[in-house]
C-alpha positions in Angstrom: 130.1 -29.7 7.8 132.9 -27.7 5.8 132.4 -24.9 8.3 133.1 -27.2 11.2 136.0 -28.8 9.6 137.6 -25.2 8.8 137.1 -24.2 12.6 138.8 -27.6 13.9 141.5 -28.2 11.4 142.5 -24.3 10.7 140.9 -21.4 12.4 141.0 -22.8 16.2 144.7 -23.9 15.9 145.7 -20.6 14.6 143.9 -18.6 17.2 145.2 -20.8 19.9 148.8 -20.3 18.7 148.4 -16.6 18.6 146.8 -16.5 22.2 149.8 -18.7 23.3 152.4 -16.3 21.6 150.7 -13.3 23.1 150.8 -15.1 26.6 154.5 -15.7 26.6 155.8 -12.6 24.8 156.7 -9.9 27.5 154.0 -7.4 27.8 151.7 -9.3 25.5 152.7 -7.6 22.6 150.2 -8.6 19.8 152.5 -7.1 17.0 155.4 -9.3 17.8 153.1 -12.4 18.0 151.5 -11.6 14.6 154.9 -11.3 13.1 156.2 -14.5 14.7 153.0 -16.6 13.9 153.1 -15.4 10.4 156.7 -16.2 9.9 156.0 -19.8 11.6 153.3 -20.3 9.0 155.5 -19.3 6.1 158.2 -21.7 7.2 155.7 -24.3 7.5 154.6 -23.6 3.9 158.2 -23.0 2.6 158.8 -26.4 1.0 155.7 -26.0 -1.0 155.9 -22.1 -1.9 159.6 -22.7 -2.9 158.7 -25.4 -5.0 156.1 -23.4 -6.8 158.6 -20.5 -7.3 161.2 -22.7 -8.7 158.7 -24.4 -11.0 157.6 -20.9 -12.2 161.3 -20.0 -13.0 162.0 -23.2 -14.8 158.8 -22.7 -17.0 160.0 -19.2 -17.8 163.5 -20.6 -18.7 161.9 -23.2 -21.0 159.6 -20.8 -22.6 161.8 -20.2 -25.8 162.3 -24.0 -26.1 158.7 -24.4 -26.1 158.0 -21.7 -28.7 160.4 -23.4 -30.9 158.6 -26.6 -30.6 155.4 -24.8 -31.5 156.9 -23.2 -34.6 158.8 -26.2 -35.8 156.0 -27.3 -38.2 155.1 -30.5 -36.3 151.7 -31.8 -36.0 149.8 -31.7 -33.0 150.6 -35.0 -31.8 154.4 -34.4 -32.3 154.3 -31.0 -30.5 152.7 -32.8 -27.7 155.5 -35.7 -27.6 158.3 -33.1 -27.9 156.8 -31.0 -25.1 156.5 -33.8 -22.7 160.1 -35.0 -23.4 161.4 -31.4 -22.7 159.3 -31.7 -19.4 160.5 -34.9 -18.6 164.3 -33.8 -19.4 164.3 -30.9 -17.3 162.1 -32.4 -14.5 159.3 -29.9 -14.4 155.7 -29.7 -15.4 153.5 -26.6 -16.1 150.9 -28.1 -13.3 153.3 -28.5 -10.5 153.6 -24.9 -9.4 149.6 -24.7 -9.6 149.1 -27.9 -7.6 151.6 -26.9 -4.9 149.8 -23.6 -4.7 146.7 -25.1 -3.9 147.8 -26.8 -0.7 148.8 -23.3 0.6 145.6 -21.3 0.0 143.5 -22.9 2.8 146.3 -22.3 5.3 146.8 -18.6 4.5 143.2 -17.9 4.1 142.6 -19.4 7.7 145.5 -17.2 9.0 144.1 -14.1 7.3 140.7 -15.0 8.7 142.1 -15.0 12.2 143.2 -11.6 11.9 140.2 -10.3 10.4 137.9 -11.7 13.4 140.3 -9.7 15.8 141.7 -11.0 19.2 138.8 -13.4 19.9 140.3 -15.2 22.9 137.4 -16.8 24.7 137.0 -20.0 26.4 134.8 -21.3 23.3 137.7 -20.8 20.7 140.7 -21.7 23.1 142.0 -25.1 24.0 141.6 -26.4 27.7 145.5 -26.2 27.9 145.7 -22.6 26.4 144.6 -19.7 28.8 143.3 -16.3 27.8 146.5 -13.9 27.8 146.5 -11.8 31.1 148.0 -8.7 29.1 147.1 -7.8 25.6 149.1 -4.8 24.3 147.9 -3.9 20.8 150.3 -0.7 20.5 153.1 -1.8 18.1 155.7 1.1 17.6 153.0 3.6 18.6 150.5 2.2 16.3 147.1 0.7 17.6 146.9 -2.3 15.4 143.5 -3.0 16.6 142.2 -0.2 14.3 143.0 0.6 10.8 146.2 2.4 10.0 147.5 4.5 7.3 151.1 3.8 7.9 150.5 -0.1 7.9 148.3 0.0 5.0 150.8 2.0 3.1 153.7 -0.2 3.9 151.5 -3.3 2.8 151.2 -1.7 -0.3 154.9 -0.9 -0.5 155.5 -4.6 0.4 153.1 -5.8 -2.5 154.7 -3.7 -5.1 158.3 -5.3 -4.2 156.8 -8.6 -4.0 155.6 -8.2 -7.9 159.1 -6.3 -8.7 160.9 -9.5 -7.6 158.7 -11.9 -9.0 160.3 -14.2 -11.9 159.6 -12.4 -15.2 158.2 -14.4 -18.2 160.3 -14.8 -21.1 158.7 -12.6 -23.9 159.1 -15.1 -26.7 155.9 -14.2 -28.4 155.6 -12.1 -31.7 156.3 -8.3 -30.7 152.8 -6.3 -30.7 150.7 -9.7 -30.6 147.8 -10.1 -28.2 149.8 -12.3 -26.1 152.6 -9.9 -25.5 150.2 -6.9 -24.8 148.1 -9.3 -22.5 151.6 -10.2 -20.6 152.7 -6.5 -20.3 149.1 -5.6 -19.1 149.0 -8.3 -16.6 152.6 -7.3 -15.3 151.6 -3.7 -15.1 148.4 -4.8 -13.0 150.4 -6.7 -10.6 153.3 -4.1 -10.3 151.3 -1.1 -9.9 147.5 -1.5 -9.6 147.3 -4.4 -7.1 149.6 -2.6 -4.6 147.2 0.4 -4.6 144.1 -2.0 -4.4 145.8 -3.5 -1.2 146.3 0.1 0.5 142.8 0.8 -0.4 141.1 -2.2 1.1 143.4 -2.2 4.3 142.7 1.5 5.0 139.4 2.3 3.8 136.1 0.8 4.8 136.0 -1.6 1.8 132.4 -3.2 1.4 131.6 -1.6 4.9 134.4 -3.6 6.6 137.0 -1.9 8.4 140.3 -4.0 8.5 142.4 -3.6 11.5 146.2 -2.8 11.4 146.9 -6.4 12.5 145.7 -7.7 8.9 148.2 -5.1 7.5 151.0 -6.2 9.7 150.3 -9.9 8.6 150.3 -8.7 5.0 153.5 -6.9 5.4 155.2 -9.8 7.3 154.2 -12.3 4.8 155.2 -10.1 1.6 158.8 -9.5 3.3 159.2 -13.3 3.7 158.0 -14.1 0.1 160.5 -11.4 -1.2 163.4 -13.2 0.5 161.9 -16.5 -1.1 161.8 -14.7 -4.5 165.6 -13.3 -4.1 166.8 -16.9 -3.1 164.8 -18.6 -6.0 166.3 -16.1 -8.5 169.7 -17.1 -7.2 168.9 -20.7 -7.8 167.5 -19.7 -11.2 170.6 -18.2 -12.3 172.5 -21.5 -11.4 169.8 -23.5 -13.4 170.5 -21.4 -16.6 173.9 -22.9 -16.5 172.9 -26.3 -15.6 170.0 -26.5 -18.2 172.3 -24.9 -20.9 169.6 -22.2 -21.5 169.8 -18.5 -22.3 168.9 -16.3 -19.4 
């Protein structure tokens, strides 16, 4: 049941979109088709992802105020009331970003799965009005994206590092040397340095016996690049929020 729903609602539409793009792009350039498809999906998800980034930025700005409430000496009920009023005043919630992110996950996974499966353009998958592309060119700037690529895997790792670099940084309102501060620093270090290396590793090595094509790496690069642009834009809006909310940056 779930597998059929996955195929009908998510997997097949993306495969057909990719087939259509390959068929209309001169020379059947798969690399360009992947970039266009990834950007189209990111644009579709833009309102959700942007709301998530803005909610995260707002929560980071409110962190010092939340810490003041916590250390104010009030009982649990009073702390909850003050916290709720603070969220209401600034029209945000700690759960809004998470709920919005949940909407994106199935769509992103489906698109990722399309590239893992490869160019499966057969009549069982394509709609009746979408034809198998006559020309399929998997050479993108001299790289065969139907096979794993060191260059694309490396660029995917770099783009992942840049995404972590531009990610909104949480306010360090905890006690210096505390477990919370150490955990936050450790998590930030892993996202910034270890995760990009892990991305390169799974995209270039035969991780768990699975060899991922350069198409997956190209999708990852395009997706990260788009997200980096979003993060830069969200930071500019965050700077405006600092003045609007009357909080310290």
